[in-house]
ROBAKE-105109 format. One record per residue (C-alpha): residue number from 1; residue in three letters; chain; x, y, z. Coordinates in Angstrom, 3 decimals, m for minus. Example, Ala and Ser with C-alpha at 12.3 -4.5 7.8 and 13.67 -1.06 7.14 Angstrom:
// residues 2
ATOM  pos  code  unit        c1        c2        c3
ATOM    1   ALA     A    12.300    m4.500     7.800
ATOM    2   SER     A    13.670    m1.060     7.140
END
This chain:
// residues 163
ATOM  pos  code  unit        c1        c2        c3
ATOM    1   MET     A     0.000     0.000     0.000
ATOM    2   LYS     A     2.935     2.347     0.534
ATOM    3   HIS     A     3.514     3.108    m3.127
ATOM    4   CYS     A     0.107     2.558    m4.686
ATOM    5   GLY     A    m0.743     6.233    m5.221
ATOM    6   TRP     A    m2.686     9.014    m3.628
ATOM    7   LEU     A    m6.095     8.140    m5.003
ATOM    8   LEU     A    m6.114     4.641    m3.524
ATOM    9   LEU     A    m4.949     6.085    m0.234
ATOM   10   PHE     A    m7.855     8.473    m0.178
ATOM   11   LEU     A   m10.201     5.553    m0.836
ATOM   12   LEU     A    m8.717     3.723     2.126
ATOM   13   MET     A    m8.955     6.728     4.423
ATOM   14   ILE     A   m12.689     7.191     3.952
ATOM   15   THR     A   m13.381     3.737     5.419
ATOM   16   PRO     A   m12.574     4.420     9.094
ATOM   17   VAL     A   m14.541     7.668     9.046
ATOM   18   LEU     A   m17.791     6.235     7.771
ATOM   19   ALA     A   m18.239     2.633     8.778
ATOM   20   GLY     A   m15.350     0.293     8.156
ATOM   21   GLU     A   m16.766    m0.746     4.783
ATOM   22   GLU     A   m14.568    m2.982     2.585
ATOM   23   ILE     A   m12.976    m0.963    m0.230
ATOM   24   SER     A   m12.099    m2.378    m3.633
ATOM   25   ARG     A    m8.457    m2.188    m4.610
ATOM   26   ALA     A    m9.413    m1.662    m8.261
ATOM   27   ALA     A    m8.285     1.970    m7.985
ATOM   28   ALA     A    m4.707     0.765    m7.455
ATOM   29   ASP     A    m4.574    m0.404   m11.064
ATOM   30   GLY     A    m4.144     1.880   m14.010
ATOM   31   PRO     A    m2.739     5.317   m14.532
ATOM   32   ILE     A    m3.356     8.514   m12.606
ATOM   33   GLU     A    m4.707    11.145   m14.986
ATOM   34   VAL     A    m4.631    14.825   m14.031
ATOM   35   THR     A    m6.114    17.586   m16.179
ATOM   36   SER     A    m5.978    21.296   m15.458
ATOM   37   GLN     A    m5.676    24.666   m17.148
ATOM   38   GLN     A    m1.970    24.855   m16.296
ATOM   39   MET     A     0.838    22.570   m15.125
ATOM   40   GLU     A     4.265    23.564   m13.870
ATOM   41   ALA     A     6.909    20.907   m13.230
ATOM   42   ASP     A    10.104    21.708   m11.344
ATOM   43   GLN     A    12.598    18.850   m11.533
ATOM   44   GLN     A    14.987    20.617    m9.139
ATOM   45   SER     A    12.489    20.858    m6.286
ATOM   46   GLY     A    10.710    17.604    m7.193
ATOM   47   LYS     A     7.221    19.000    m7.501
ATOM   48   VAL     A     4.485    19.248   m10.078
ATOM   49   HIS     A     1.842    21.939    m9.611
ATOM   50   PHE     A    m1.514    21.874   m11.397
ATOM   51   SER     A    m3.841    24.878   m11.329
ATOM   52   GLY     A    m7.193    25.889   m12.750
ATOM   53   LYS     A   m10.136    23.498   m12.577
ATOM   54   VAL     A    m7.966    20.523   m11.616
ATOM   55   ILE     A    m9.412    17.037   m12.061
ATOM   56   GLY     A    m7.433    13.976   m10.982
ATOM   57   LYS     A    m8.704    10.475   m11.754
ATOM   58   ARG     A    m7.664     6.948   m10.929
ATOM   59   GLY     A    m9.942     3.973   m11.090
ATOM   60   GLY     A   m13.422     5.027   m10.000
ATOM   61   MET     A   m12.225     7.957    m7.886
ATOM   62   THR     A   m12.056    11.605    m8.915
ATOM   63   ILE     A   m10.604    14.599    m7.074
ATOM   64   TYR     A   m11.548    18.170    m7.992
ATOM   65   ALA     A    m9.650    21.236    m6.739
ATOM   66   ASP     A    m8.502    24.697    m7.735
ATOM   67   GLN     A    m4.868    23.608    m7.272
ATOM   68   LEU     A    m3.043    20.324    m6.789
ATOM   69   THR     A     0.644    19.881    m6.022
ATOM   70   LEU     A     2.490    16.565    m6.031
ATOM   71   PHE     A     5.803    16.439    m4.164
ATOM   72   PHE     A     8.223    13.721    m5.243
ATOM   73   VAL     A    11.250    12.163    m3.617
ATOM   74   GLU     A    13.787     9.832    m5.195
ATOM   75   LEU     A    14.369     6.570    m3.334
ATOM   76   ASP     A    16.695     3.900    m4.735
ATOM   77   GLY     A    16.616     5.591    m8.131
ATOM   78   ILE     A    12.807     5.619    m8.285
ATOM   79   ARG     A    10.698     8.775    m8.020
ATOM   80   LYS     A     7.771     8.365    m5.659
ATOM   81   ILE     A     5.097    10.672    m4.364
ATOM   82   GLU     A     6.130    11.943    m0.929
ATOM   83   ARG     A     3.077    14.101    m0.329
ATOM   84   LEU     A     0.155    15.702    m2.053
ATOM   85   GLU     A    m1.618    18.979    m1.409
ATOM   86   ALA     A    m4.922    20.055    m2.942
ATOM   87   GLU     A    m6.382    23.478    m2.274
ATOM   88   GLY     A    m9.512    25.441    m3.049
ATOM   89   SER     A   m12.951    23.845    m3.206
ATOM   90   VAL     A   m11.559    20.329    m2.796
ATOM   91   ARG     A   m14.050    17.562    m3.575
ATOM   92   VAL     A   m13.273    13.860    m3.783
ATOM   93   VAL     A   m15.859    11.504    m5.258
ATOM   94   ASP     A   m15.814     7.702    m5.120
ATOM   95   GLY     A   m19.214     6.237    m5.863
ATOM   96   GLU     A   m21.536     7.409    m3.103
ATOM   97   ARG     A   m18.609     8.570    m0.942
ATOM   98   ILE     A   m17.919    12.313    m1.202
ATOM   99   ALA     A   m15.403    14.344     0.807
ATOM  100   THR     A   m15.141    18.131     0.698
ATOM  101   ALA     A   m12.763    20.643     2.278
ATOM  102   GLN     A   m10.806    23.761     1.474
ATOM  103   LYS     A    m7.508    21.874     1.732
ATOM  104   LEU     A    m6.384    18.269     1.550
ATOM  105   GLU     A    m2.894    17.102     2.514
ATOM  106   TYR     A    m1.621    13.555     2.307
ATOM  107   LEU     A     1.694    12.499     3.891
ATOM  108   GLN     A     2.998     9.276     2.345
ATOM  109   ALA     A     5.543     8.294     5.028
ATOM  110   THR     A     3.046     8.352     7.883
ATOM  111   GLU     A    m0.004     7.515     5.755
ATOM  112   LYS     A    m1.867    10.452     7.244
ATOM  113   MET     A    m4.524    12.451     5.387
ATOM  114   ILE     A    m5.700    15.833     6.595
ATOM  115   LEU     A    m8.864    17.515     5.312
ATOM  116   SER     A    m9.164    21.070     6.628
ATOM  117   GLY     A   m11.453    24.046     6.299
ATOM  118   ASP     A   m15.109    23.027     6.572
ATOM  119   ALA     A   m14.217    19.362     6.107
ATOM  120   GLU     A   m17.021    16.876     5.487
ATOM  121   VAL     A   m17.234    13.234     4.467
ATOM  122   HIS     A   m20.589    11.902     3.198
ATOM  123   GLN     A   m21.630     8.362     2.364
ATOM  124   GLY     A   m25.289     7.921     1.549
ATOM  125   GLY     A   m27.078     9.729     4.380
ATOM  126   ASN     A   m24.116     9.374     6.775
ATOM  127   LEU     A   m21.993    12.440     7.494
ATOM  128   VAL     A   m19.037    13.520     9.594
ATOM  129   ALA     A   m18.036    17.178     9.619
ATOM  130   GLY     A   m15.646    19.473    11.423
ATOM  131   ASP     A   m13.037    22.109    10.811
ATOM  132   GLU     A   m10.444    19.354    10.321
ATOM  133   ILE     A   m10.632    15.623     9.703
ATOM  134   VAL     A    m7.397    13.696    10.256
ATOM  135   LEU     A    m7.210    10.149     8.959
ATOM  136   PHE     A    m4.544     7.762    10.230
ATOM  137   ILE     A    m4.695     5.125     7.517
ATOM  138   ARG     A    m2.237     2.607     9.018
ATOM  139   GLU     A    m4.080     2.672    12.319
ATOM  140   ASN     A    m7.545     2.560    10.729
ATOM  141   ARG     A    m8.718     5.491    12.834
ATOM  142   SER     A    m9.789     9.078    12.386
ATOM  143   LEU     A   m10.012    12.279    14.390
ATOM  144   VAL     A   m12.546    15.019    13.683
ATOM  145   LYS     A   m11.773    18.426    15.197
ATOM  146   SER     A   m13.924    21.516    15.569
ATOM  147   GLY     A   m12.767    25.080    15.216
ATOM  148   LYS     A   m12.379    27.419    18.172
ATOM  149   ASP     A   m16.107    28.097    18.511
ATOM  150   GLY     A   m17.442    25.228    16.415
ATOM  151   ARG     A   m18.606    21.706    17.051
ATOM  152   VAL     A   m18.052    18.349    15.387
ATOM  153   ARG     A   m21.112    16.944    13.648
ATOM  154   ALA     A   m21.881    13.292    12.868
ATOM  155   VAL     A   m25.006    11.741    11.390
ATOM  156   PHE     A   m25.260     7.961    11.054
ATOM  157   LEU     A   m28.357     6.362     9.565
ATOM  158   PRO     A   m29.400     2.894    10.678
ATOM  159   ALA     A   m29.138     0.370     7.834
ATOM  160   GLN     A   m32.908     0.201     7.314
ATOM  161   GLU     A   m33.112     3.993     6.772
ATOM  162   LYS     A   m30.444     4.272     4.099
ATOM  163   PRO     A   m31.726     5.543     0.752
END
């Protein structure tokens, strides 16, 4: 799982937040496709920045954002994604699972995903929301934080009430 790509990792992180549902690994296969209005690659710093109506796809998952930056590191002669940052109206869609935030950061080494700024994760009628949602993928756990004056919100529908 360490080198399977950011989209699969986002798929895996939604599971502990919403119900522990089994996730298909189909998203691990195939290319990652990113489209945007502009792309800037800097080989020296090891980053690729996409801006303007960014859409990233892999398998059945799609991420939308105003900007997306991939940070690479070279290990044993192979370039790998070290971290990813998406900013501005971030929305991730995988079937009926939808996550939104103003910023998304994924740290490869610790397998930690951080959704911040009005973060929400929806699945069917279920919802978790807060100022920040931190997902610890290795540990299969999550932490939802409120802002200074806010509150965490969670709505879980019993199985018989799901649409």
